[in-house]
Structures are given as C-alpha cells and as structure tokens.
ChimeraX commands (.cxc) that place a marker at each C-alpha (Angstrom):
marker #1 position -62.27,-21.95,13.63 radius 0.5
marker #1 position -58.74,-22.30,14.96 radius 0.5
marker #1 position -57.72,-24.36,11.92 radius 0.5
marker #1 position -59.23,-21.78,9.57 radius 0.5
marker #1 position -57.22,-18.93,11.16 radius 0.5
marker #1 position -54.01,-20.94,10.92 radius 0.5
marker #1 position -54.79,-21.87,7.32 radius 0.5
marker #1 position -55.27,-18.21,6.36 radius 0.5
marker #1 position -52.30,-16.76,8.28 radius 0.5
marker #1 position -49.67,-19.10,6.86 radius 0.5
marker #1 position -50.03,-17.88,3.22 radius 0.5
marker #1 position -50.08,-14.26,4.40 radius 0.5
marker #1 position -46.91,-14.85,6.47 radius 0.5
marker #1 position -45.05,-16.41,3.52 radius 0.5
marker #1 position -46.15,-13.69,1.10 radius 0.5
marker #1 position -44.84,-10.92,3.40 radius 0.5
marker #1 position -41.51,-12.74,3.86 radius 0.5
marker #1 position -41.20,-13.18,0.11 radius 0.5
marker #1 position -41.79,-9.45,-0.42 radius 0.5
marker #1 position -39.14,-8.57,2.18 radius 0.5
marker #1 position -36.54,-10.81,0.52 radius 0.5
marker #1 position -37.35,-9.43,-2.91 radius 0.5
marker #1 position -37.02,-5.88,-1.57 radius 0.5
marker #1 position -33.64,-6.62,0.05 radius 0.5
marker #1 position -32.22,-7.91,-3.21 radius 0.5
marker #1 position -33.20,-4.75,-5.07 radius 0.5
marker #1 position -31.71,-2.50,-2.35 radius 0.5
marker #1 position -28.37,-4.29,-2.44 radius 0.5
marker #1 position -28.04,-3.94,-6.18 radius 0.5
marker #1 position -28.58,-0.19,-6.01 radius 0.5
marker #1 position -26.20,0.38,-3.08 radius 0.5
marker #1 position -22.67,1.14,-4.37 radius 0.5
marker #1 position -20.87,0.38,-1.07 radius 0.5
marker #1 position -21.79,-3.29,-1.07 radius 0.5
marker #1 position -20.78,-3.97,-4.67 radius 0.5
marker #1 position -17.04,-4.32,-5.25 radius 0.5
marker #1 position -15.83,-1.50,-7.42 radius 0.5
marker #1 position -14.23,-2.83,-10.62 radius 0.5
marker #1 position -11.26,-0.50,-10.12 radius 0.5
marker #1 position -10.59,-1.47,-6.49 radius 0.5
marker #1 position -7.21,-3.12,-6.16 radius 0.5
marker #1 position -4.79,-4.00,-3.37 radius 0.5
marker #1 position -1.03,-3.76,-3.88 radius 0.5
marker #1 position 1.33,-6.00,-1.91 radius 0.5
marker #1 position 5.04,-5.19,-1.64 radius 0.5
marker #1 position 7.28,-8.03,-0.43 radius 0.5
marker #1 position 10.70,-7.10,0.97 radius 0.5
marker #1 position 13.74,-9.02,2.16 radius 0.5
marker #1 position 16.11,-7.55,4.71 radius 0.5
marker #1 position 19.60,-8.91,5.41 radius 0.5
marker #1 position 22.09,-7.88,8.06 radius 0.5
marker #1 position 25.65,-7.40,6.75 radius 0.5
marker #1 position 28.80,-8.33,8.68 radius 0.5
marker #1 position 29.19,-4.65,9.54 radius 0.5
marker #1 position 25.73,-4.68,11.17 radius 0.5
marker #1 position 23.96,-2.51,8.58 radius 0.5
marker #1 position 20.78,-3.69,6.85 radius 0.5
marker #1 position 20.30,-4.22,3.13 radius 0.5
marker #1 position 16.70,-4.22,1.88 radius 0.5
marker #1 position 15.55,-5.52,-1.50 radius 0.5
marker #1 position 12.10,-5.36,-3.04 radius 0.5
marker #1 position 11.41,-8.97,-3.99 radius 0.5
marker #1 position 7.98,-8.74,-5.53 radius 0.5
marker #1 position 5.04,-6.46,-6.21 radius 0.5
marker #1 position 1.59,-8.06,-6.58 radius 0.5
marker #1 position -1.65,-6.35,-7.53 radius 0.5
marker #1 position -4.94,-8.13,-6.82 radius 0.5
marker #1 position -8.57,-7.17,-7.08 radius 0.5
marker #1 position -10.15,-6.25,-3.77 radius 0.5
marker #1 position -10.66,-3.56,-1.21 radius 0.5
marker #1 position -8.99,-3.11,2.18 radius 0.5
marker #1 position -11.45,-3.32,5.06 radius 0.5
marker #1 position -9.49,-0.81,7.09 radius 0.5
marker #1 position -6.56,1.47,6.54 radius 0.5
marker #1 position -3.84,1.02,9.17 radius 0.5
marker #1 position -3.09,4.17,11.14 radius 0.5
marker #1 position 0.57,4.40,12.07 radius 0.5
marker #1 position 1.97,6.94,14.47 radius 0.5
marker #1 position 5.71,7.12,13.89 radius 0.5
marker #1 position 6.20,8.49,17.41 radius 0.5
marker #1 position 5.12,5.07,18.74 radius 0.5
marker #1 position 7.88,3.31,16.78 radius 0.5
marker #1 position 10.68,1.69,18.76 radius 0.5
marker #1 position 14.38,1.20,18.12 radius 0.5
marker #1 position 14.90,-1.03,15.06 radius 0.5
marker #1 position 11.40,-0.55,13.61 radius 0.5
marker #1 position 11.02,0.47,9.97 radius 0.5
marker #1 position 8.89,3.33,8.68 radius 0.5
marker #1 position 7.63,2.54,5.17 radius 0.5
marker #1 position 6.56,5.67,3.27 radius 0.5
marker #1 position 4.72,5.49,-0.03 radius 0.5
marker #1 position 4.99,8.74,-1.97 radius 0.5
marker #1 position 4.19,10.42,-5.27 radius 0.5
marker #1 position 6.84,11.37,-7.81 radius 0.5
marker #1 position 7.17,14.86,-6.33 radius 0.5
marker #1 position 7.94,13.38,-2.87 radius 0.5
marker #1 position 4.55,13.98,-1.24 radius 0.5
marker #1 position 3.99,11.19,1.30 radius 0.5
marker #1 position 0.63,9.50,0.79 radius 0.5
marker #1 position 0.83,6.50,3.13 radius 0.5
marker #1 position 3.10,5.87,6.11 radius 0.5
marker #1 position 3.23,2.56,7.97 radius 0.5
marker #1 position 5.38,1.23,10.81 radius 0.5
marker #1 position 6.76,-2.30,10.54 radius 0.5
marker #1 position 8.06,-3.87,13.74 radius 0.5
marker #1 position 11.75,-4.78,13.58 radius 0.5
marker #1 position 11.78,-7.86,11.30 radius 0.5
marker #1 position 15.35,-8.82,12.27 radius 0.5
marker #1 position 14.49,-8.95,15.99 radius 0.5
marker #1 position 10.94,-10.31,16.24 radius 0.5
marker #1 position 9.29,-10.91,19.59 radius 0.5
marker #1 position 7.95,-14.45,20.17 radius 0.5
marker #1 position 6.11,-16.18,22.98 radius 0.5
marker #1 position 8.11,-18.69,24.99 radius 0.5
marker #1 position 6.30,-21.38,26.96 radius 0.5
marker #1 position 7.89,-22.69,30.12 radius 0.5
marker #1 position 6.30,-25.19,32.47 radius 0.5
marker #1 position 4.06,-22.76,34.28 radius 0.5
marker #1 position 4.51,-19.40,32.59 radius 0.5
marker #1 position 4.39,-17.69,29.25 radius 0.5
marker #1 position 6.89,-14.97,28.46 radius 0.5
marker #1 position 8.07,-13.02,25.43 radius 0.5
marker #1 position 11.60,-13.16,24.06 radius 0.5
marker #1 position 13.32,-11.35,21.19 radius 0.5
marker #1 position 14.99,-13.47,18.53 radius 0.5
marker #1 position 17.95,-12.11,16.57 radius 0.5
marker #1 position 17.95,-13.04,12.86 radius 0.5
marker #1 position 20.45,-12.40,10.05 radius 0.5
marker #1 position 17.73,-12.13,7.37 radius 0.5
marker #1 position 13.96,-11.83,7.33 radius 0.5
marker #1 position 11.04,-10.93,5.11 radius 0.5
marker #1 position 8.21,-8.47,5.59 radius 0.5
marker #1 position 5.39,-7.06,3.50 radius 0.5
marker #1 position 3.26,-3.95,3.17 radius 0.5
marker #1 position -0.16,-3.63,1.56 radius 0.5
marker #1 position -2.14,-0.62,0.45 radius 0.5
marker #1 position -5.04,0.39,-1.79 radius 0.5
marker #1 position -3.85,0.94,-5.35 radius 0.5
marker #1 position -3.43,4.56,-6.35 radius 0.5
marker #1 position -1.87,5.91,-9.53 radius 0.5
marker #1 position -0.28,8.66,-7.40 radius 0.5
marker #1 position 1.99,6.25,-5.51 radius 0.5
marker #1 position 5.23,5.97,-7.45 radius 0.5
marker #1 position 7.97,5.60,-4.80 radius 0.5
marker #1 position 8.69,3.64,-1.67 radius 0.5
marker #1 position 11.09,4.80,1.04 radius 0.5
marker #1 position 12.07,2.83,4.14 radius 0.5
marker #1 position 13.63,4.47,7.19 radius 0.5
marker #1 position 15.00,2.76,10.28 radius 0.5
marker #1 position 14.33,4.18,13.73 radius 0.5
marker #1 position 17.49,4.26,15.85 radius 0.5
marker #1 position 18.65,5.94,19.03 radius 0.5
marker #1 position 20.17,8.79,17.02 radius 0.5
marker #1 position 17.05,9.31,14.90 radius 0.5
marker #1 position 15.75,8.05,11.58 radius 0.5
marker #1 position 18.00,7.01,8.74 radius 0.5
marker #1 position 16.96,6.19,5.17 radius 0.5
marker #1 position 18.02,2.65,4.25 radius 0.5
marker #1 position 15.98,2.02,1.08 radius 0.5
marker #1 position 14.43,4.08,-1.73 radius 0.5
marker #1 position 12.99,2.79,-5.00 radius 0.5
marker #1 position 10.56,3.80,-7.73 radius 0.5
marker #1 position 7.62,1.44,-8.17 radius 0.5
marker link #1:1,2 radius 0.2
marker link #1:2,3 radius 0.2
marker link #1:3,4 radius 0.2
marker link #1:4,5 radius 0.2
marker link #1:5,6 radius 0.2
marker link #1:6,7 radius 0.2
marker link #1:7,8 radius 0.2
marker link #1:8,9 radius 0.2
marker link #1:9,10 radius 0.2
marker link #1:10,11 radius 0.2
marker link #1:11,12 radius 0.2
marker link #1:12,13 radius 0.2
marker link #1:13,14 radius 0.2
marker link #1:14,15 radius 0.2
marker link #1:15,16 radius 0.2
marker link #1:16,17 radius 0.2
marker link #1:17,18 radius 0.2
marker link #1:18,19 radius 0.2
marker link #1:19,20 radius 0.2
marker link #1:20,21 radius 0.2
marker link #1:21,22 radius 0.2
marker link #1:22,23 radius 0.2
marker link #1:23,24 radius 0.2
marker link #1:24,25 radius 0.2
marker link #1:25,26 radius 0.2
marker link #1:26,27 radius 0.2
marker link #1:27,28 radius 0.2
marker link #1:28,29 radius 0.2
marker link #1:29,30 radius 0.2
marker link #1:30,31 radius 0.2
marker link #1:31,32 radius 0.2
marker link #1:32,33 radius 0.2
marker link #1:33,34 radius 0.2
marker link #1:34,35 radius 0.2
marker link #1:35,36 radius 0.2
marker link #1:36,37 radius 0.2
marker link #1:37,38 radius 0.2
marker link #1:38,39 radius 0.2
marker link #1:39,40 radius 0.2
marker link #1:40,41 radius 0.2
marker link #1:41,42 radius 0.2
marker link #1:42,43 radius 0.2
marker link #1:43,44 radius 0.2
marker link #1:44,45 radius 0.2
marker link #1:45,46 radius 0.2
marker link #1:46,47 radius 0.2
marker link #1:47,48 radius 0.2
marker link #1:48,49 radius 0.2
marker link #1:49,50 radius 0.2
marker link #1:50,51 radius 0.2
marker link #1:51,52 radius 0.2
marker link #1:52,53 radius 0.2
marker link #1:53,54 radius 0.2
marker link #1:54,55 radius 0.2
marker link #1:55,56 radius 0.2
marker link #1:56,57 radius 0.2
marker link #1:57,58 radius 0.2
marker link #1:58,59 radius 0.2
marker link #1:59,60 radius 0.2
marker link #1:60,61 radius 0.2
marker link #1:61,62 radius 0.2
marker link #1:62,63 radius 0.2
marker link #1:63,64 radius 0.2
marker link #1:64,65 radius 0.2
marker link #1:65,66 radius 0.2
marker link #1:66,67 radius 0.2
marker link #1:67,68 radius 0.2
marker link #1:68,69 radius 0.2
marker link #1:69,70 radius 0.2
marker link #1:70,71 radius 0.2
marker link #1:71,72 radius 0.2
marker link #1:72,73 radius 0.2
marker link #1:73,74 radius 0.2
marker link #1:74,75 radius 0.2
marker link #1:75,76 radius 0.2
marker link #1:76,77 radius 0.2
marker link #1:77,78 radius 0.2
marker link #1:78,79 radius 0.2
marker link #1:79,80 radius 0.2
marker link #1:80,81 radius 0.2
marker link #1:81,82 radius 0.2
marker link #1:82,83 radius 0.2
marker link #1:83,84 radius 0.2
marker link #1:84,85 radius 0.2
marker link #1:85,86 radius 0.2
marker link #1:86,87 radius 0.2
marker link #1:87,88 radius 0.2
marker link #1:88,89 radius 0.2
marker link #1:89,90 radius 0.2
marker link #1:90,91 radius 0.2
marker link #1:91,92 radius 0.2
marker link #1:92,93 radius 0.2
marker link #1:93,94 radius 0.2
marker link #1:94,95 radius 0.2
marker link #1:95,96 radius 0.2
marker link #1:96,97 radius 0.2
marker link #1:97,98 radius 0.2
marker link #1:98,99 radius 0.2
marker link #1:99,100 radius 0.2
marker link #1:100,101 radius 0.2
marker link #1:101,102 radius 0.2
marker link #1:102,103 radius 0.2
marker link #1:103,104 radius 0.2
marker link #1:104,105 radius 0.2
marker link #1:105,106 radius 0.2
marker link #1:106,107 radius 0.2
marker link #1:107,108 radius 0.2
marker link #1:108,109 radius 0.2
marker link #1:109,110 radius 0.2
marker link #1:110,111 radius 0.2
marker link #1:111,112 radius 0.2
marker link #1:112,113 radius 0.2
marker link #1:113,114 radius 0.2
marker link #1:114,115 radius 0.2
marker link #1:115,116 radius 0.2
marker link #1:116,117 radius 0.2
marker link #1:117,118 radius 0.2
marker link #1:118,119 radius 0.2
marker link #1:119,120 radius 0.2
marker link #1:120,121 radius 0.2
marker link #1:121,122 radius 0.2
marker link #1:122,123 radius 0.2
marker link #1:123,124 radius 0.2
marker link #1:124,125 radius 0.2
marker link #1:125,126 radius 0.2
marker link #1:126,127 radius 0.2
marker link #1:127,128 radius 0.2
marker link #1:128,129 radius 0.2
marker link #1:129,130 radius 0.2
marker link #1:130,131 radius 0.2
marker link #1:131,132 radius 0.2
marker link #1:132,133 radius 0.2
marker link #1:133,134 radius 0.2
marker link #1:134,135 radius 0.2
marker link #1:135,136 radius 0.2
marker link #1:136,137 radius 0.2
marker link #1:137,138 radius 0.2
marker link #1:138,139 radius 0.2
marker link #1:139,140 radius 0.2
marker link #1:140,141 radius 0.2
marker link #1:141,142 radius 0.2
marker link #1:142,143 radius 0.2
marker link #1:143,144 radius 0.2
marker link #1:144,145 radius 0.2
marker link #1:145,146 radius 0.2
marker link #1:146,147 radius 0.2
marker link #1:147,148 radius 0.2
marker link #1:148,149 radius 0.2
marker link #1:149,150 radius 0.2
marker link #1:150,151 radius 0.2
marker link #1:151,152 radius 0.2
marker link #1:152,153 radius 0.2
marker link #1:153,154 radius 0.2
marker link #1:154,155 radius 0.2
marker link #1:155,156 radius 0.2
marker link #1:156,157 radius 0.2
marker link #1:157,158 radius 0.2
marker link #1:158,159 radius 0.2
marker link #1:159,160 radius 0.2
marker link #1:160,161 radius 0.2
marker link #1:161,162 radius 0.2
marker link #1:162,163 radius 0.2
view
C-alpha cells in the first residue's frame, strides 16, 4: 500500500510543478516591468579635469556614450551635502530647466585608504589631472551640461556645453 501511494503521488507532484512553471513563464511575458523597454538607454559622459598653473580647473568633455539598458536606481544628490572642491553636474533642457543634478566628489583631491602596520586611515591625494564620469537615463529633453565647483565663497560655473 505504501508503494502504491508513493507511485501515485510522484506523478501528481510533477504535474503541479510543471503547471506552476508554465504559469510563471506566461506571467513574466505579460509584465512590462520585467521586460527591458526597447527605448531604454543609459548615457555616459566622460570628463577630464586639469589644474592650471594658476590653480584654476579646466574641464573637457572627452566622450559621450549611449548604451541600451536601464538604471536600477537614480542617484539622489543633495547639493547642501557637497564639500569644498566637489563638483555639481547639472543636466538641463535647452530653456535652462534643470532635470538632473548630481554631486561628484573632488576628482583632483580624492580620498584613499592608507594601510600602516596596525591601522587603516584615509588620506587626500592632490592630483594635477583626473577623470570622472556621470551617467543618466536618456531623455530627449536633456540638451546641456553645466558643472559648478563648490568653494568657500560659494558655487562658481567652470564648464557649460551643449550635448
């Protein structure tokens, strides 16, 4: 009797599992959030910053890349949390309306971990040139990029360019 029960329950178990898997496949095809939208694209902007002899920074847009994909999360940047030397990258429409704002930590003075014999500490390194990048979800509205530097006296615009 025990063998008969086992013999009958195994096919029933497999048939229910097969129905569950078949049902999951149909649900995923109908759900728009799981399928990658054909129009979803990510834009990467690569910049180079150089410090002049006078101490001012010169920024150049090196490259713009557009790839298929979707950002998992949108970074939330609070410009009040920016520190001296940080850059505020603003992406705007042609009429000047800011769409995305992101803070980039000072690329010319990055903070690195230093390992001594028994302790780990952080130290700032001073560089003459560096590179940094920004990424965002593609939008036809975004036509300009503006970069401001946070200083003790306030913010100053150091780069503006149409995309």
